[in-house]
C-alpha positions as CSV (number, residue, x, y, z in Angstrom):
1,M,-31.0,7.7,12.3
2,A,-28.1,8.8,10.1
3,I,-28.6,12.4,11.2
4,T,-29.7,13.8,14.6
5,E,-30.3,17.4,15.9
6,W,-28.1,18.7,18.7
7,K,-27.8,22.3,19.8
8,N,-29.2,23.6,16.6
9,K,-26.6,21.7,14.5
10,T,-27.2,18.7,12.3
11,I,-24.9,16.0,13.7
12,I,-23.9,13.2,11.3
13,T,-23.8,9.6,12.7
14,E,-23.0,7.9,9.4
15,F,-21.6,8.7,6.0
16,I,-22.6,7.6,2.5
17,L,-19.6,6.5,0.3
18,L,-20.7,7.4,-3.2
19,G,-18.0,5.3,-4.8
20,F,-18.6,4.8,-8.5
21,E,-22.1,5.9,-9.4
22,T,-23.2,3.8,-12.4
23,S,-26.1,1.7,-13.6
24,P,-27.0,-1.5,-11.8
25,Q,-25.7,-3.6,-14.7
26,F,-22.3,-1.8,-14.5
27,Q,-22.3,-2.2,-10.7
28,I,-22.3,-6.0,-11.3
29,L,-19.4,-5.7,-13.7
30,L,-17.5,-3.6,-11.3
31,F,-18.1,-6.2,-8.6
32,L,-16.7,-9.0,-10.7
33,V,-13.7,-6.9,-11.7
34,F,-12.8,-5.9,-8.1
35,L,-13.6,-9.4,-6.8
36,S,-11.1,-10.9,-9.4
37,T,-8.6,-8.2,-8.5
38,Y,-8.9,-9.0,-4.8
39,I,-8.5,-12.8,-5.3
40,I,-5.5,-12.3,-7.5
41,T,-4.0,-9.8,-5.1
42,M,-4.4,-12.1,-2.1
43,A,-3.1,-15.1,-4.0
44,G,0.0,-13.4,-5.3
45,N,1.0,-11.7,-2.0
46,I,0.2,-14.7,0.1
47,L,2.3,-16.9,-2.3
48,L,5.2,-14.5,-2.0
49,V,5.0,-14.5,1.8
50,V,5.0,-18.4,1.8
51,L,8.0,-18.5,-0.6
52,V,10.0,-16.1,1.6
53,V,9.2,-18.0,4.8
54,A,9.6,-21.5,3.4
55,D,12.6,-21.3,1.1
56,R,15.9,-20.8,2.8
57,H,17.4,-19.5,-0.4
58,L,15.2,-16.4,0.0
59,H,16.3,-15.8,3.7
60,R,18.0,-12.6,2.7
61,P,17.3,-8.9,3.5
62,M,15.9,-8.1,0.1
63,Y,13.2,-10.8,0.4
64,Y,12.6,-10.2,4.1
65,F,11.5,-6.6,3.2
66,L,9.6,-8.0,0.2
67,G,7.7,-10.3,2.5
68,N,6.9,-7.4,4.8
69,L,5.6,-5.5,1.8
70,S,3.4,-8.4,0.7
71,C,1.9,-8.7,4.2
72,L,1.2,-5.0,4.1
73,E,-0.5,-5.3,0.7
74,I,-2.7,-8.1,2.0
75,F,-4.0,-5.9,4.9
76,Y,-4.3,-2.8,2.6
77,S,-6.3,-4.5,-0.1
78,S,-8.6,-6.1,2.5
79,T,-9.3,-2.8,4.2
80,I,-10.4,-1.1,1.0
81,L,-11.7,-3.8,-1.4
82,L,-13.8,-5.8,1.1
83,R,-15.9,-2.8,2.0
84,M,-16.1,-1.8,-1.7
85,L,-17.3,-5.3,-2.7
86,A,-19.9,-5.4,0.1
87,S,-21.2,-2.0,-1.1
88,L,-21.4,-3.1,-4.8
89,I,-23.2,-6.4,-4.1
90,T,-25.7,-5.0,-1.5
91,G,-26.1,-1.5,-2.7
92,D,-25.6,-0.3,0.9
93,K,-23.2,2.6,0.8
94,R,-23.7,3.7,4.4
95,L,-20.8,3.6,6.9
96,S,-20.9,4.8,10.5
97,V,-18.7,7.7,11.5
98,S,-16.7,5.4,13.8
99,G,-16.4,2.8,11.1
100,C,-15.2,5.4,8.6
101,I,-12.6,6.7,11.0
102,V,-11.4,3.2,11.7
103,Q,-11.0,2.5,8.0
104,F,-9.1,5.8,7.5
105,Y,-6.8,4.8,10.4
106,F,-5.8,1.5,8.9
107,I,-5.4,2.9,5.3
108,A,-3.4,5.9,6.4
109,S,-1.2,3.8,8.8
110,L,-0.5,1.3,6.0
111,V,0.3,4.1,3.5
112,C,2.9,5.5,6.0
113,T,4.3,2.1,6.6
114,E,4.6,1.4,2.9
115,C,6.4,4.7,2.2
116,Y,9.1,3.8,4.7
117,L,9.3,0.2,3.7
118,L,10.0,1.3,0.1
119,S,12.6,3.6,1.4
120,V,14.3,0.8,3.4
121,M,14.2,-1.4,0.4
122,S,15.9,1.2,-1.7
123,Y,18.6,1.6,1.0
124,D,19.1,-2.2,0.8
125,R,19.6,-2.0,-2.9
126,Y,22.0,0.9,-2.5
127,I,24.2,-1.1,-0.1
128,A,24.0,-4.2,-2.4
129,I,25.1,-2.3,-5.5
130,C,27.2,0.6,-4.2
131,K,28.9,-1.1,-1.2
132,P,28.7,-4.9,-2.1
133,L,31.7,-5.8,0.1
134,H,30.1,-4.3,3.2
135,Y,26.6,-5.7,2.5
136,A,26.8,-8.7,4.9
137,V,28.1,-6.4,7.7
138,L,25.7,-3.5,7.2
139,M,22.5,-5.5,6.5
140,Q,22.5,-7.9,9.3
141,D,19.4,-9.8,10.4
142,G,19.0,-7.7,13.5
143,L,19.2,-4.4,11.6
144,C,16.7,-5.6,9.0
145,C,14.2,-6.6,11.7
146,Q,14.6,-3.2,13.4
147,L,14.1,-1.3,10.2
148,A,11.0,-3.2,9.2
149,S,9.5,-3.0,12.8
150,L,10.2,0.7,12.9
151,S,8.4,1.2,9.6
152,W,5.3,-0.6,11.0
153,V,5.2,0.9,14.5
154,S,6.0,4.5,13.5
155,G,3.3,4.5,10.9
156,F,0.5,3.2,13.2
157,L,1.6,5.4,16.1
158,A,1.7,8.6,14.0
159,I,-1.8,8.1,12.6
160,A,-3.1,7.3,16.1
161,I,-2.3,10.9,17.0
162,I,-4.4,12.1,14.1
163,I,-7.2,9.8,15.0
164,A,-7.2,11.1,18.6
165,L,-7.8,14.6,17.2
166,M,-10.4,13.4,14.7
167,L,-12.5,11.8,17.5
168,Q,-12.9,15.2,19.1
169,I,-14.4,16.9,16.0
170,T,-18.1,17.0,15.0
171,F,-19.4,16.2,11.5
172,C,-22.4,18.4,10.5
173,G,-23.2,17.5,6.9
174,P,-23.8,16.9,4.2
175,N,-23.0,13.2,4.9
176,E,-21.9,12.2,1.4
177,I,-18.3,11.3,0.7
178,D,-17.5,11.4,-3.0
179,S,-15.0,8.5,-2.9
180,F,-14.9,4.7,-2.6
181,F,-13.0,4.8,0.8
182,C,-12.8,7.1,3.8
183,D,-10.0,9.6,3.0
184,F,-8.7,12.5,5.0
185,E,-9.7,15.5,3.0
186,P,-13.3,14.4,2.2
187,L,-13.8,13.7,5.9
188,L,-12.5,17.1,7.0
189,S,-14.7,18.9,4.5
190,L,-17.7,17.5,6.4
191,S,-16.6,18.8,9.8
192,C,-18.0,21.8,11.5
193,S,-15.4,21.9,14.3
194,D,-12.2,23.9,14.5
195,I,-9.7,21.7,12.6
196,A,-6.7,24.0,12.5
197,L,-4.6,21.9,14.9
198,L,-5.6,18.7,13.1
199,K,-4.5,20.1,9.8
200,I,-1.1,21.1,11.2
201,V,-0.5,17.7,12.8
202,A,-1.6,16.0,9.5
203,L,0.8,18.2,7.5
204,I,3.7,17.3,9.8
205,C,2.8,13.6,9.5
206,S,2.4,13.8,5.8
207,F,5.8,15.4,5.4
208,T,7.5,13.0,7.8
209,F,6.0,9.8,6.3
210,S,5.8,10.7,2.6
211,M,8.2,13.4,1.6
212,I,11.2,12.3,3.8
213,P,11.1,8.6,2.7
214,F,10.5,9.8,-0.9
215,V,13.6,12.0,-0.8
216,L,15.6,9.2,0.8
217,T,14.5,6.8,-1.9
218,L,15.5,9.3,-4.6
219,I,18.9,9.7,-3.0
220,S,19.5,6.0,-2.9
221,Y,18.6,5.5,-6.5
222,T,20.6,8.5,-7.6
223,Y,23.7,6.8,-6.1
224,I,22.6,3.5,-7.6
225,V,22.3,5.0,-11.1
226,I,25.7,6.7,-10.8
227,T,27.4,3.5,-9.6
228,V,25.7,1.4,-12.4
229,L,26.8,3.9,-15.1
230,K,30.4,3.5,-13.9
231,I,30.4,-0.2,-14.5
232,P,32.6,-0.8,-17.7
233,S,30.8,-3.7,-19.2
234,T,27.3,-3.6,-20.7
235,S,26.4,-7.0,-19.3
236,G,27.5,-5.9,-15.8
237,R,25.4,-2.7,-16.0
238,Q,22.3,-4.8,-17.0
239,K,22.9,-7.3,-14.2
240,A,23.3,-4.6,-11.6
241,F,20.3,-2.6,-12.7
242,S,18.1,-5.7,-13.0
243,T,18.4,-6.4,-9.3
244,C,16.6,-3.1,-8.5
245,S,14.5,-2.3,-11.6
246,S,11.4,-4.1,-10.2
247,H,11.5,-2.1,-7.0
248,L,12.0,1.1,-9.0
249,I,8.9,0.4,-11.1
250,V,6.9,0.0,-7.9
251,V,8.3,3.2,-6.4
252,I,7.5,5.2,-9.6
253,L,4.0,3.9,-9.8
254,Y,3.2,4.3,-6.1
255,Y,4.6,7.8,-5.6
256,G,3.5,9.0,-9.0
257,T,-0.1,8.3,-8.3
258,L,0.1,9.7,-4.8
259,I,1.5,12.9,-6.1
260,I,-1.2,13.2,-8.7
261,V,-4.0,12.5,-6.2
262,Y,-2.9,14.6,-3.2
263,M,-0.5,17.3,-4.5
264,I,-2.1,18.4,-7.7
265,P,-5.2,20.6,-7.2
266,T,-8.3,19.0,-8.7
267,S,-11.4,20.8,-9.9
268,P,-15.0,19.4,-9.6
269,S,-14.8,18.3,-13.2
270,L,-11.8,16.1,-12.5
271,K,-13.3,14.2,-9.5
272,D,-13.9,11.1,-11.5
273,M,-10.4,11.2,-12.9
274,N,-9.1,11.6,-9.4
275,K,-11.0,8.4,-8.3
276,I,-9.3,6.5,-11.2
277,F,-5.8,7.7,-10.1
278,S,-6.7,6.7,-6.5
279,L,-7.4,3.2,-7.8
280,F,-3.8,3.0,-8.9
281,Y,-2.2,3.2,-5.5
282,T,-5.0,1.6,-3.5
283,V,-5.9,-1.3,-5.8
284,L,-3.5,-1.6,-8.7
285,T,-0.2,-1.4,-6.8
286,P,-1.0,-4.3,-4.4
287,L,-2.1,-6.3,-7.4
288,I,1.0,-5.8,-9.6
289,N,3.6,-5.9,-6.8
290,P,3.8,-9.7,-6.6
291,L,3.5,-10.0,-10.4
292,I,6.4,-7.6,-10.9
293,Y,8.6,-9.2,-8.3
294,S,7.9,-12.7,-9.4
295,F,8.1,-12.4,-13.2
296,R,11.1,-10.1,-13.1
297,N,13.0,-12.0,-10.4
298,K,14.9,-15.2,-11.3
299,E,15.4,-16.3,-7.7
300,V,11.6,-16.0,-6.9
301,K,10.7,-18.0,-10.0
302,E,13.3,-20.7,-9.1
303,S,11.8,-20.8,-5.6
304,L,8.3,-21.2,-7.0
305,Q,9.5,-24.0,-9.2
306,R,11.1,-25.8,-6.2
307,L,7.9,-25.4,-4.2
308,L,5.8,-26.8,-7.0
309,R,8.2,-29.8,-7.4
310,K,8.1,-30.4,-3.7
311,Y,4.3,-30.3,-3.7
312,L,4.0,-32.6,-6.7
313,S,6.4,-35.0,-5.1
314,I,4.3,-35.2,-1.9
315,V,1.1,-35.6,-3.9
316,G,2.8,-38.4,-6.0
317,K,3.9,-40.3,-2.8
318,Q,0.5,-40.0,-1.3
319,R,-1.2,-41.4,-4.4
320,A,1.4,-44.2,-4.6
321,T,0.7,-45.3,-1.0
322,S,-3.1,-45.1,-1.3
């Protein structure tokens, strides 16, 4: 049973993710759109990881962080889109309370990790552009590994504290979540327990893992812009800015939609619009990240060409010997 009675309270044992309520024909169209999005997202991010690992020309801090970001996007998209695709194709929108909390844990942990990864990547660009002579000393392999590991570990540990508190609360209905994934605020709105401590801890985590890295990212790019504007030649300014413009586009898109979704009050009439903006940072950002970094990055394109030539050479030799 989805709902049971306990001590005169209606206790929820499963939620219903309303998602996008449309006609059956449109559900099929949504399934095809999100399936295509998932396939392209997986292919693009996996390809970037393969390039970074396989090509020694990309064994540099910038691409090491980019590879970490692509790995994160693979997990992120799988956590959200696989459940959404299953719901669209089967029509079953039910999800157990424990399953919903687990999904929230991975989504929130990956969001925290991404915020700090983007901040670390902005710091890398700051050192490369503002202190180029010290880049090799400041951005050594050991430090890069520590920064990336700290981003991953801290994000997952911080959300584990929130999950420990969430497991102690009771959900008493209604059991409908007007979203396509298990988010924090919709979950809390269905609770009938005292959630004051949980809200305080969540606020601290939100400030630590979103506002602080956002401010650090802004500071890095402020110094980058100032340094670029001081370069005397136009070609020099364009070359310097082109090395960080791709990352800046991702940062603006990611944080812009996060701010719209979570920091701007929404009325019931804007719920559907809020879902659309949620799609930007949950589905669109993982999709366009590899496209932006590959199409706007000369070294990535050259690495892809080398990989294709190597593959075609191997295929040609196999055909010649067979």
